[in-house]
C-alpha positions, 0 to 999 in steps of 0.5 A: 410528523413521524418520529421514525428515522428515514431509511435509504433504499438500496436496490437488491442485486436483481433490481440493480441488474434490471434498472442500471443502464450506464456507467454513471448508474453503476458508480452511483449504485456501487457507492450506495451499496458500499456505504450501506454495507459499511465496508472498510476502506483504505486499500487504495481508496478512502471513500465509497465513490472512488472504490465504486469507480475502481470496481466499475472501470476494472469490470469494463476493462477500462483504465482507472482514470477513464471515468469521465469520457464513459459516464453515459456509456450504456452497458450490455447485460453481461457487463452489468452482471460482472459489475454487480457481481464484483460489488456484491462480492466486495460487500459480502466477502469483505475482501479488499478490492485489490484481492478481488481484481488481482491488481492495485494501483499506487501513484499511477503504477499498476501492481499485481496483488493477492493475499501473499502480501499486503495491498500496496498502499505505503505513503513512502510512494508519495515521497518517491513520486514528489521528489521529497527525498532528493535532498538526502541523495548524492549528486544527481545521476550518481549511482545509488544502492537502494534497499526495500526492507520488508518488501512484501509484493515489491511495490516500493522496490519497483517504485524506487527503480522507476524513480531513480534510473541510476539505482540498483535495488534489492528487496528483502523479506522473510516471506517466500510467498510475498517474494514470489509475488514481488518477482511477478511484479518485477517481471511485469515492469521489466526491471529484472536487471535492476531489482533483485530479491533476498529472503530472510529476517530483516537485515540478515540477507544483506548483512555484508552490504551498505546502502545509500537509501533504505525504505521500509514499511515494516510490521508496526500495528500494535496488538490492541489495534491488530485485534480491532482491525476490520475484516478486510485487513484480516485477509492480509498476511498478519505477519506483515502487520503485527508489531507486538504490544506497542507496535515497535518490536520489529522497528527496534531491530531495524533501527538497531541494525540500520547504521551498519547497513548504511553508507556514511551519508545514507538514510532510512525512510521508515513508515510507522503509520498511526504509531507515532506516540509509541515510536516517540516513547520507544525512541525519545532521543532519536533525531529524525525528520517527519515527512508530510504525506497525505495520510498525515504528518507523523506517519513517515520519517527520515533518519540519517546514519549519524543519528542512527549511530548515536542510538 
């Protein structure tokens, strides 16, 4: 028996164009090509199959949840060319699929996406969708004042408005470019009367206001992790990721100013990703509640105003 390792054949682009026929073929080819290219995932999917499904369905102008009824549909030559071209660009340019297609989906909601802001993916969206934050809210149907701090492209601000019809929402961010994208997303969802944006550093744009709920996905990636990020993540605005040596530079500012910006029963919902150890080292006495989400049980936390006031 040969000691040579087995290799997996991945068709070339030209071979793919001549051999692929159906949606099923394209998804299988896409997943194989993505795995062979060792692309970095995490901008909406966590596996090559789902990424391939996303690209194939988008190329065919089909909804992202429409795979099953179309698996055996045969593609025309131009459709095949579009599918294969997108897969090749993903593998060679190492751009997130959301930037190649110009859109991202978060909890079933569509957002425009481009390099002006991070690709929408915050697990805070899962908490909004599941109703896990309702425990901390005032009485049902009570008016809410909500802030999405470090709003980027506005996805969490919009999801807050969709989750809580009684809420007025402000999104704040330092980046004018990101806020321009956020405004486009608000227009896409017709929420211009309920979601507004302010430009400035952290709390500065809302210095005189108080909120019942603040959601925040701040820059929190520590310096060592930032240097090791895959190429896909380097296409995103680095200022929206970089959190300093321990990832907590901006988080410290946020927590220091939060109590003054919250109502008496207000809460801060904060994403810190994989930086739990650094967070706990920086705030060892902070009383908070870690909220289980799909990526893990130590990535998003809720802090009440009274705990923030004790810092």
